[in-house]
C-alpha positions, 0 to 999 in steps of 0.5 A: 476322496478317502477310501472306505474299507480295508487296504489290500496290504492289510488283507495280505498281511492278515491272510499270511498271518492266518496261514502262519498261525494255522501251520504252527498249530498244525505242526505242534499237533502233529509233533504231539501226536508222534512224540515218543515217550520212553518209560523208566523201565526202558531207559534202564535197559538202554544203558551203555555197555562196556565195549572191551571184551573179557578174554576170560569168558572166551577161554572158559567157553573154549574149555567147555568144548 
């Protein structure tokens, strides 16, 4: 006798696929919501600075005292 209806394996596969797709969409929406946008003006201020110290500035500051 042939079974009518959907096999249990197909139902499990469909439910796990639904959970995966819903999680994927949820994570993408969350990522888009919390995404940080840095403007061009802010990027200009985030440039690397020179790590070496200019000793002339320190001598000028000492002479001002």
